[in-house]
C-alpha positions as CSV (number, residue, x, y, z in Angstrom):
1,M,0.0,0.0,0.0
2,T,1.1,3.6,-0.6
3,P,1.2,6.1,2.3
4,T,-2.1,7.5,1.1
5,Q,-3.8,4.1,1.0
6,K,-2.4,3.3,4.5
7,R,-3.8,6.5,5.8
8,I,-7.2,6.0,4.4
9,F,-7.2,2.4,5.6
10,A,-6.3,3.6,9.1
11,I,-9.2,6.1,9.1
12,L,-11.6,3.3,8.0
13,I,-10.4,1.1,10.7
14,F,-11.0,3.8,13.3
15,I,-14.5,4.3,11.9
16,S,-15.1,0.6,12.1
17,A,-13.9,0.4,15.7
18,A,-16.3,3.2,16.7
19,Y,-19.1,1.6,14.7
20,F,-18.5,-1.7,16.4
21,A,-18.5,-0.1,19.8
22,V,-21.8,1.6,19.2
23,F,-23.6,-1.7,18.8
24,I,-22.3,-3.1,22.1
25,F,-25.1,-1.2,24.0
26,P,-28.1,-2.5,22.1
27,N,-26.6,-5.9,21.6
28,N,-26.2,-6.3,25.4
29,T,-29.9,-6.4,25.9
30,G,-32.8,-8.8,25.4
31,A,-30.9,-12.0,26.4
32,K,-31.0,-12.3,30.2
33,D,-32.2,-15.9,29.8
34,Q,-33.3,-18.2,27.0
35,M,-37.0,-17.3,27.6
36,M,-36.2,-13.6,26.8
37,I,-34.2,-14.7,23.7
38,S,-37.3,-16.6,22.5
39,L,-39.5,-13.5,22.9
40,F,-37.2,-11.2,21.0
41,E,-35.5,-13.3,18.4
42,P,-36.9,-16.8,17.6
43,D,-34.0,-17.6,15.2
44,E,-31.4,-16.9,18.0
45,F,-33.5,-19.0,20.3
46,A,-33.3,-21.9,17.8
47,Q,-29.6,-21.6,17.2
48,Y,-28.4,-21.0,20.8
49,P,-28.9,-24.5,22.1
50,V,-27.1,-25.9,19.1
51,V,-23.9,-24.1,20.1
52,Q,-24.4,-25.1,23.8
53,N,-24.6,-28.7,22.7
54,M,-21.5,-28.4,20.5
55,L,-19.5,-27.2,23.6
56,T,-20.8,-30.0,25.8
57,A,-18.2,-32.6,26.5
58,G,-19.0,-36.2,25.6
59,E,-17.9,-39.3,27.5
60,T,-14.8,-39.6,25.4
61,F,-12.6,-37.1,23.4
62,K,-13.9,-38.8,20.2
63,Q,-17.5,-38.3,21.2
64,T,-16.8,-34.6,22.1
65,V,-15.3,-34.0,18.6
66,Y,-18.2,-35.9,17.0
67,N,-20.8,-33.8,18.9
68,F,-19.0,-30.6,17.7
69,I,-18.9,-31.6,14.1
70,T,-22.3,-33.1,13.8
71,Y,-24.3,-30.3,15.2
72,G,-27.5,-31.3,13.4
73,H,-29.0,-27.9,12.7
74,Y,-28.1,-28.0,9.0
75,Y,-30.1,-25.0,7.9
76,Y,-26.8,-23.2,8.0
77,G,-23.3,-24.5,7.4
78,S,-20.4,-25.2,9.7
79,P,-18.5,-21.9,9.2
80,F,-21.4,-20.2,11.1
81,Y,-21.7,-22.7,13.9
82,F,-18.0,-23.5,14.2
83,S,-17.1,-19.8,14.5
84,S,-19.9,-19.2,17.0
85,A,-18.9,-22.2,19.2
86,L,-15.2,-21.3,19.1
87,L,-16.0,-17.7,20.1
88,L,-17.8,-19.0,23.2
89,L,-15.2,-21.6,24.1
90,P,-13.3,-19.3,26.5
91,V,-16.6,-18.5,28.2
92,K,-17.2,-22.3,28.5
93,L,-13.7,-22.8,30.0
94,T,-13.9,-19.9,32.5
95,D,-17.6,-19.8,33.4
96,S,-20.9,-21.6,33.2
97,L,-21.9,-21.4,29.6
98,R,-25.6,-21.8,30.4
99,A,-25.5,-19.1,33.1
100,S,-24.0,-16.4,30.8
101,S,-26.6,-16.0,28.1
102,Q,-26.4,-12.2,28.1
103,L,-22.6,-12.2,27.7
104,N,-22.8,-15.0,25.1
105,M,-25.4,-13.2,23.0
106,L,-23.4,-10.0,23.1
107,L,-20.3,-11.8,21.9
108,L,-22.2,-13.6,19.2
109,R,-24.0,-10.6,17.9
110,Q,-20.8,-8.4,17.9
111,F,-18.3,-10.9,16.5
112,I,-20.5,-13.1,14.2
113,S,-22.8,-10.3,12.9
114,V,-21.2,-6.8,13.3
115,L,-17.6,-7.7,12.7
116,P,-18.0,-9.8,9.4
117,M,-20.3,-7.1,8.0
118,L,-17.6,-4.5,8.7
119,G,-15.2,-6.8,6.9
120,A,-17.5,-7.2,3.9
121,L,-18.1,-3.5,3.6
122,L,-14.3,-2.7,3.8
123,L,-13.7,-5.3,1.1
124,L,-16.4,-3.7,-1.2
125,T,-15.0,-0.3,-0.5
126,Y,-11.5,-1.3,-1.3
127,T,-12.6,-3.2,-4.4
128,Q,-14.3,-0.1,-5.8
129,T,-11.9,2.6,-4.7
130,K,-8.5,0.9,-3.9
131,F,-8.3,3.5,-1.1
132,K,-6.9,6.0,-3.6
133,S,-9.3,8.8,-2.7
134,A,-10.1,9.6,0.9
135,A,-13.4,11.3,0.0
136,K,-14.6,8.4,-2.2
137,S,-13.5,5.6,0.2
138,I,-14.7,7.2,3.4
139,G,-18.0,8.4,1.8
140,L,-18.8,5.0,0.3
141,F,-17.9,3.1,3.5
142,I,-20.0,5.3,5.7
143,F,-22.9,5.1,3.2
144,L,-22.8,1.3,3.2
145,L,-22.6,1.2,7.0
146,S,-25.7,3.4,7.2
147,V,-28.0,1.3,5.0
148,S,-31.0,0.5,7.3
149,A,-30.9,-3.2,6.5
150,V,-27.2,-3.3,7.6
151,V,-28.0,-1.6,10.9
152,E,-31.0,-4.0,11.5
153,N,-28.8,-7.0,10.7
154,N,-26.2,-5.9,13.2
155,L,-28.8,-6.3,16.0
156,W,-29.0,-10.0,16.0
157,W,-26.9,-13.1,15.8
158,H,-27.4,-14.8,12.4
159,V,-25.6,-16.3,9.5
160,D,-26.1,-13.5,7.0
161,S,-23.1,-11.3,7.8
162,L,-20.7,-14.2,7.3
163,A,-22.5,-15.0,4.0
164,V,-22.2,-11.4,2.8
165,F,-18.5,-11.4,3.8
166,F,-17.7,-14.5,1.7
167,V,-19.6,-12.9,-1.3
168,A,-17.6,-9.7,-0.9
169,L,-14.4,-11.8,-0.6
170,T,-15.2,-13.6,-3.8
171,L,-15.7,-10.4,-5.7
172,F,-12.5,-9.0,-4.1
173,F,-10.4,-11.9,-5.3
174,L,-11.9,-11.9,-8.8
175,D,-11.1,-8.2,-9.1
176,R,-7.6,-8.7,-7.7
177,D,-7.0,-11.6,-10.1
178,D,-7.6,-9.2,-13.0
179,Q,-7.8,-11.9,-15.7
180,R,-4.5,-13.5,-14.7
181,F,-6.1,-16.7,-13.6
182,G,-3.6,-17.2,-10.8
183,I,-3.7,-17.6,-7.0
184,N,-6.4,-15.0,-6.6
185,F,-8.7,-16.9,-9.0
186,A,-8.1,-20.0,-6.8
187,L,-8.9,-18.0,-3.7
188,A,-12.1,-16.7,-5.3
189,A,-13.0,-20.4,-5.8
190,A,-12.3,-21.1,-2.2
191,S,-14.4,-18.1,-0.9
192,T,-17.2,-19.2,-3.3
193,G,-17.1,-22.6,-1.6
194,L,-17.2,-20.9,1.8
195,A,-20.2,-18.8,0.7
196,T,-21.9,-22.0,-0.5
197,G,-20.9,-24.0,2.6
198,T,-22.2,-21.2,4.9
199,K,-25.6,-20.5,3.3
200,V,-25.8,-22.0,-0.2
201,I,-25.8,-18.6,-1.9
202,G,-22.4,-19.2,-3.4
203,L,-24.1,-21.3,-6.0
204,F,-25.5,-18.1,-7.4
205,F,-22.1,-17.2,-8.8
206,V,-23.3,-19.6,-11.6
207,L,-23.2,-16.8,-14.2
208,T,-20.3,-14.9,-12.8
209,I,-17.5,-17.4,-13.3
210,P,-18.5,-18.5,-16.8
211,T,-18.7,-14.8,-17.7
212,Y,-15.3,-14.1,-16.2
213,L,-13.8,-17.1,-18.2
214,L,-15.5,-15.9,-21.4
215,I,-13.9,-12.5,-21.0
216,G,-10.6,-14.2,-20.7
217,V,-11.2,-16.0,-24.0
218,L,-12.4,-12.9,-25.8
219,S,-9.5,-10.9,-24.6
220,K,-7.1,-13.6,-25.8
221,K,-5.8,-14.4,-22.3
222,L,-7.3,-17.9,-22.4
223,T,-7.9,-20.4,-25.1
224,W,-11.2,-22.3,-25.0
225,R,-9.4,-25.3,-23.8
226,S,-7.7,-23.5,-21.0
227,A,-11.0,-21.8,-20.1
228,V,-12.6,-25.2,-19.6
229,L,-9.6,-26.4,-17.5
230,Q,-9.8,-23.2,-15.4
231,G,-13.5,-23.8,-14.9
232,V,-13.0,-27.3,-13.8
233,L,-10.2,-26.2,-11.4
234,F,-12.6,-23.5,-10.0
235,V,-15.3,-26.0,-9.3
236,G,-12.8,-28.5,-7.8
237,I,-11.4,-25.9,-5.4
238,M,-14.9,-24.7,-4.6
239,A,-16.1,-28.3,-3.8
240,A,-13.1,-28.9,-1.6
241,A,-13.7,-25.7,0.3
242,I,-17.3,-26.8,0.9
243,V,-16.3,-30.2,2.3
244,I,-13.4,-29.0,4.3
245,S,-15.5,-26.2,5.9
246,N,-18.4,-28.7,6.5
247,P,-16.7,-32.0,7.6
248,F,-20.1,-33.5,8.5
249,L,-20.6,-34.0,4.8
250,L,-18.1,-36.9,5.0
251,L,-20.6,-38.8,7.0
252,S,-23.4,-40.3,4.9
253,S,-26.0,-40.1,7.7
254,Q,-25.4,-36.4,8.3
255,R,-25.2,-35.6,4.6
256,D,-28.6,-37.2,4.1
257,Q,-30.0,-35.2,7.1
258,M,-28.6,-32.0,5.6
259,I,-30.2,-32.7,2.2
260,L,-33.5,-33.4,3.9
261,T,-33.3,-30.3,6.0
262,L,-32.5,-28.0,3.1
263,S,-35.2,-29.6,0.9
264,R,-37.8,-28.9,3.6
265,Q,-36.4,-25.4,4.1
266,S,-36.6,-24.7,0.4
267,G,-40.2,-25.8,0.3
268,S,-41.1,-23.6,3.2
269,M,-39.3,-20.6,1.7
270,S,-41.1,-20.8,-1.5
271,E,-44.5,-21.8,-0.2
272,G,-44.6,-20.2,3.2
273,W,-45.4,-21.6,6.7
274,T,-49.0,-22.5,7.3
275,L,-50.4,-19.2,6.0
276,A,-50.6,-18.1,2.4
277,Y,-48.0,-15.6,1.3
278,D,-47.8,-13.3,-1.7
279,V,-45.0,-13.9,-4.2
280,G,-43.5,-11.5,-6.7
281,P,-41.7,-8.2,-6.7
282,A,-44.7,-6.2,-5.5
283,S,-44.8,-8.3,-2.3
284,W,-41.2,-7.2,-1.5
285,L,-41.8,-3.5,-2.1
286,N,-42.5,-2.4,1.5
287,I,-39.4,-4.2,2.8
288,I,-37.1,-2.9,0.1
289,T,-38.2,0.7,0.4
290,R,-38.2,0.6,4.2
291,L,-34.8,-0.9,4.6
292,Y,-32.8,-0.4,1.4
293,G,-34.0,2.9,0.0
294,Q,-36.6,4.4,-2.3
295,L,-37.1,2.8,-5.7
296,I,-35.7,5.9,-7.4
297,F,-32.4,5.5,-5.5
298,I,-32.2,1.8,-6.2
299,T,-32.8,2.5,-9.9
300,L,-30.0,5.0,-9.7
301,A,-27.7,2.3,-8.3
302,F,-28.5,0.0,-11.1
303,I,-27.9,2.8,-13.6
304,A,-24.5,3.3,-12.0
305,L,-23.8,-0.4,-12.3
306,A,-24.8,-0.4,-16.0
307,L,-22.7,2.7,-16.6
308,G,-19.8,0.9,-14.9
309,I,-20.2,-2.0,-17.3
310,W,-20.5,0.3,-20.3
311,R,-17.8,3.0,-19.6
312,G,-16.4,2.5,-16.2
313,E,-12.7,2.4,-15.3
314,N,-13.0,-1.3,-14.7
315,R,-15.9,-2.8,-16.7
316,T,-15.2,-6.4,-15.6
317,R,-15.6,-5.5,-11.9
318,H,-19.1,-4.1,-12.4
319,L,-20.0,-7.0,-14.8
320,M,-19.0,-9.5,-12.0
321,I,-21.3,-7.7,-9.6
322,A,-24.2,-7.7,-12.1
323,T,-23.9,-11.3,-13.0
324,W,-23.8,-12.1,-9.2
325,A,-26.7,-9.9,-8.2
326,F,-29.2,-10.6,-11.0
327,P,-29.6,-14.4,-10.6
328,L,-30.0,-14.2,-6.8
329,G,-32.2,-11.1,-7.0
330,L,-34.6,-12.7,-9.5
331,Y,-34.7,-15.9,-7.4
332,V,-35.6,-14.0,-4.2
333,L,-38.1,-11.7,-6.0
334,F,-40.0,-14.4,-7.8
335,T,-39.5,-17.5,-5.7
336,I,-39.3,-16.7,-2.0
337,A,-42.7,-16.4,-0.3
338,I,-41.7,-15.5,3.2
339,K,-40.1,-12.1,3.6
340,P,-36.8,-12.1,5.5
341,T,-35.6,-8.5,5.5
342,H,-31.9,-9.5,5.2
343,F,-32.2,-11.5,1.9
344,F,-31.3,-8.5,-0.2
345,L,-28.1,-7.7,1.7
346,P,-25.7,-9.8,-0.5
347,I,-27.5,-8.5,-3.6
348,L,-27.8,-4.8,-3.1
349,L,-24.7,-4.0,-1.1
350,P,-22.4,-4.9,-4.0
351,V,-24.7,-3.0,-6.4
352,Y,-24.6,0.0,-4.1
353,S,-20.8,-0.1,-4.1
354,S,-21.0,0.6,-7.8
355,L,-22.5,4.0,-7.1
356,I,-18.9,5.1,-7.0
357,V,-19.0,5.1,-10.8
358,L,-21.0,8.3,-10.7
359,F,-17.9,10.0,-9.4
360,E,-15.6,8.6,-12.0
361,V,-15.3,11.5,-14.4
362,S,-13.6,9.4,-17.0
363,A,-16.7,7.3,-17.3
364,F,-18.5,10.3,-18.8
365,H,-15.8,11.6,-21.1
366,R,-14.7,8.9,-23.5
């Protein structure tokens, strides 16, 4: 990094530390005991016993490890539960885990939700600005931090911040690779695997990677043969990352349980639970405008994204964001019946980062 980049990075870290500290106060409430957790956040109530059981010693060391790996709540992948359990391990070793629910939930909300989100937004900011301009970098970072859906997501312990982080990491590595198809391309494959192994959404890079390879072919950096080989390599690394980060997949009984769990979850998400739910873009309108911005602003963000693809300083970067955001966005808009407010975080935050294109003077004068 240049001295300017280091200075900007230091400022953003300071902002991050202050932002992290602000959430300590609200996140240290509403969890005096498990009954209170159930009243305020049913998802946290469902997840918390899983972590407790993971940290409960078995009769033998082998049984303890088995209990840790086969946690059973396969709605979310091991990266979420492993990081949560390891975070609470010191509490387990120094205090009664079951008697410290307030402290436990504070730690989980801060380090599993707030911290990864900060990391994701720092990555998106760096990917777009390279920390070359203080005004652009600080402005974009503060804007992303202030999105209402981000603030809301920071107030509970859930898997989504980790998922957004791995998505941002994939985009970061693809941008860093810059069509060289080297170590950063391999790291993008690994982070895609982590995104998939955490919350399945990594599979929605299904258009991004072929597009990236096609650009390599059209720009004469790859032959068709080498593009196919690079694609196979990407899928192989991605699959390895999924299995390594989710070791229960090596056990057929647990793998079958995971498939059954996700199949049921998929049906519930698309059909709803008990009650009838509206489906389609109109049914999402209230959530989107309340937590992500007015439609005119979201339209502006997509115009900026299109402008970045057309005449931006790095067209591939914005094309990668578009090919990521559109498949997942269409899936959520037209398939998901229930209305989780956080589902658009991994879609719109990368799109919003492309608003920086509006400040790239060269984009308008070519």
